[in-house]
C-alpha positions in Angstrom: 1.8 -8.5 -20.1 -1.3 -10.5 -19.3 -1.1 -12.6 -16.2 -1.5 -16.4 -15.9 -2.2 -16.2 -12.1 -4.5 -18.9 -11.0 -8.1 -18.3 -9.8 -7.2 -19.9 -6.5 -4.4 -17.4 -6.0 -6.4 -14.3 -6.7 -9.3 -15.6 -4.6 -7.0 -15.5 -1.6 -5.9 -12.0 -2.3 -9.5 -10.8 -2.7 -10.4 -12.4 0.6 -7.8 -10.1 2.2 -9.0 -6.9 0.4 -11.2 -4.5 2.3 -13.1 -3.8 -1.0 -14.4 -7.4 -1.0 -15.5 -7.6 2.6 -19.0 -9.1 3.1 -19.1 -10.3 -0.6 -19.5 -14.1 -1.0 -16.6 -15.8 -2.9 -19.0 -17.0 -5.5 -19.7 -13.4 -6.5 -16.0 -12.4 -6.9 -16.0 -13.0 -10.7 -19.2 -11.0 -11.0 -17.6 -8.1 -9.1 -14.5 -8.1 -11.3 -16.6 -8.1 -14.5 -18.8 -5.3 -13.1 -15.7 -3.2 -12.4 -14.1 -4.0 -15.8 -11.3 -5.8 -14.0 -8.1 -6.5 -15.9 -5.2 -8.6 -14.4 -1.6 -7.7 -15.5 1.8 -9.2 -14.6 4.9 -7.1 -13.9 8.5 -8.1 -13.4 10.8 -6.9 -10.6 11.7 -3.2 -10.9 9.3 -2.7 -13.8 7.4 0.6 -13.8 3.7 0.1 -13.4 3.0 3.9 -13.7 5.2 6.8 -14.5 4.5 10.3 -13.2 2.2 12.0 -15.7 1.5 8.7 -17.5 -2.1 7.7 -18.3 -3.5 6.2 -15.2 -4.9 2.7 -15.1 -7.6 3.0 -12.4 -7.3 1.5 -9.0 -4.9 -1.4 -8.5 -5.3 -4.4 -6.2 -2.1 -6.4 -5.5 -2.8 -10.1 -6.2 0.8 -11.2 -5.6 4.1 -9.5 -4.9 4.7 -6.0 -3.7 4.6 -2.5 -5.3 6.1 0.8 -4.0 4.7 4.3 -4.6 7.1 7.2 -5.0 7.1 11.0 -5.3 10.0 13.3 -6.1 11.1 16.2 -4.0 12.3 19.6 -5.2 15.8 18.2 -5.8 14.3 15.4 -7.8 15.2 12.9 -5.2 12.9 9.9 -5.0 10.8 9.7 -1.8 9.0 6.4 -0.9 5.4 7.1 0.0 4.1 3.7 0.7 4.4 0.0 -0.1 1.5 -2.3 -0.9 1.4 -6.1 -0.8 -1.1 -8.9 -1.4 -4.7 -7.9 -0.9 -4.0 -4.1 -0.7 -5.4 -1.3 -2.9 -3.4 1.6 -4.4 -4.3 4.6 -6.6 -7.7 5.2 -5.0 -7.3 9.0 -4.6 -6.1 9.5 -8.2 -9.1 7.6 -9.5 -11.5 9.2 -7.0 -10.4 12.7 -8.2 -10.9 11.7 -11.8 -7.3 12.4 -12.7 -6.2 11.1 -16.1 -2.5 11.2 -15.3 -0.6 9.6 -12.4 0.9 12.1 -9.9 3.1 9.3 -8.5 5.5 6.6 -9.8 4.5 3.0 -9.1 7.3 0.3 -9.2 7.1 -3.5 -8.9 9.4 -4.5 -6.0 9.3 -8.1 -7.2 7.3 -10.1 -9.7 3.7 -9.2 -9.1 0.2 -9.5 -10.5 -2.1 -6.5 -10.3 -5.9 -6.4 -10.8 -6.9 -3.0 -12.2 -10.5 -2.0 -11.6 -12.6 1.0 -12.7 -14.2 2.1 -9.4 -15.7 5.2 -11.0 -18.6 3.0 -11.9 -19.7 3.2 -8.3 -20.6 6.9 -8.9 -23.0 6.0 -11.6 -26.1 4.1 -10.2 -27.6 4.0 -13.7 -24.9 1.4 -14.6 -25.6 -0.9 -11.7 -28.2 -3.0 -13.4 -28.5 -6.4 -11.7 -25.5 -5.6 -9.5 -27.2 -3.0 -7.4 -26.8 -4.9 -4.2 -23.2 -5.7 -4.8 -22.6 -2.1 -5.7 -24.0 -0.9 -2.4 -21.6 -3.2 -0.5 -18.6 -2.2 -2.7 -19.4 1.5 -2.2 -19.5 1.1 1.6 -16.3 -0.8 1.6 -14.6 1.8 -0.6 -15.6 4.7 1.6 -14.2 2.8 4.6 -11.0 2.1 2.7 -10.6 5.8 1.9 -11.1 6.7 5.6 -8.3 4.3 6.6 -6.0 5.6 3.9 -6.7 9.2 5.1 -5.7 8.1 8.6 -2.5 6.5 7.3 -1.6 9.7 5.4 -2.2 11.8 8.5 0.2 9.5 10.4 2.8 9.7 7.7 2.7 13.5 7.8 3.1 13.3 11.6 6.1 11.0 11.2 7.8 13.2 8.6 7.2 16.3 10.7 9.4 15.0 13.5 12.7 16.9 13.7 14.7 14.1 15.2 15.4 10.8 13.3 14.8 8.8 16.5 11.3 10.1 16.8 10.6 9.4 13.1 11.8 5.8 13.6 9.9 5.4 16.9 6.6 6.7 15.6 6.9 4.4 12.5 7.5 1.4 14.7 4.5 2.3 16.9 2.1 2.0 14.0 3.5 -1.4 12.8 1.8 -4.7 13.6 3.4 -6.8 16.3 3.4 -10.6 16.8 2.4 -12.3 20.0 5.9 -11.7 21.5 5.7 -8.0 20.6 8.1 -8.1 17.7 7.7 -6.0 14.6 8.8 -7.5 11.3 10.0 -4.7 9.1 7.9 -4.7 5.9 10.9 -3.8 3.8 14.7 -3.4 3.6 16.6 -0.6 5.5 17.2 1.1 2.2 13.4 1.2 1.5 12.7 2.2 5.1 15.2 5.1 4.8 13.4 6.2 1.6 10.0 5.8 3.4 11.2 8.0 6.3 13.0 10.4 3.9 16.3 10.0 5.6 19.8 8.8 4.7 20.3 5.0 5.0 23.6 5.2 6.9 22.0 7.6 9.3 19.1 5.3 9.8 21.4 2.3 10.5 23.4 4.4 13.0 20.3 5.6 14.9 18.8 2.1 15.1 22.1 1.0 16.6 22.0 3.8 19.1 18.4 3.0 20.0 19.3 -0.5 20.7 22.3 0.5 22.8 20.1 2.9 24.8 17.6 0.2 25.5 14.8 1.7 23.4 14.5 -1.3 21.1 16.0 -4.8 20.6 16.7 -6.1 17.1 17.0 -9.6 15.6 17.6 -9.3 11.9 14.4 -7.7 10.4 12.6 -8.1 13.7 12.4 -5.2 16.2 10.8 -5.0 19.6 10.1 -1.7 21.4 11.4 -1.9 25.0 10.6 1.5 26.2 9.6 5.0 25.0 12.1 7.4 23.6 11.5 9.9 26.5 
């Protein structure tokens, strides 16, 4: 369904988005029009894209959160990543020119998504009066893809760990920390277990052991690394 999200709300999301870096706020509407932007609203647990469904270009989360999933050989769902306000998803699919989604995208709560056709950036003949904006968008887009590639490399490194403790530890090491050194888990233990491709009960037990061994300390969804796993 079409969204009724306010301009003020999506302006804040665009300010956070790497694609809109160095672009003045007064040009946001021009950029959205240039990229054939279309805002849609989704309810909690609604599927934004099914595997093999027609893909809707790159998505920018304006509000709420979405989760990206793949399925393994046993058709078990594996969480790939979660995206929140100001973050982009679906770039690689759009960049490769795929017409069908290789992943499943689910709304974790009510959310608004701005879909954009970034393939336009590969066609200078379509830039017209937006040539300067297109140059900034292209540079930002390349930088975003580099960051996503780094993230995927880290994810592969995490999943290649044989021990559950090392998977958890490496995941925590890449999370942002507050001034006191605490990490606020970006999702529930169930979602974290899917993200790490492990059993939820096993995850809970190992977190308990890590706290008992003095590797971490936990306060609800907040975790602080005390020492290395070695």
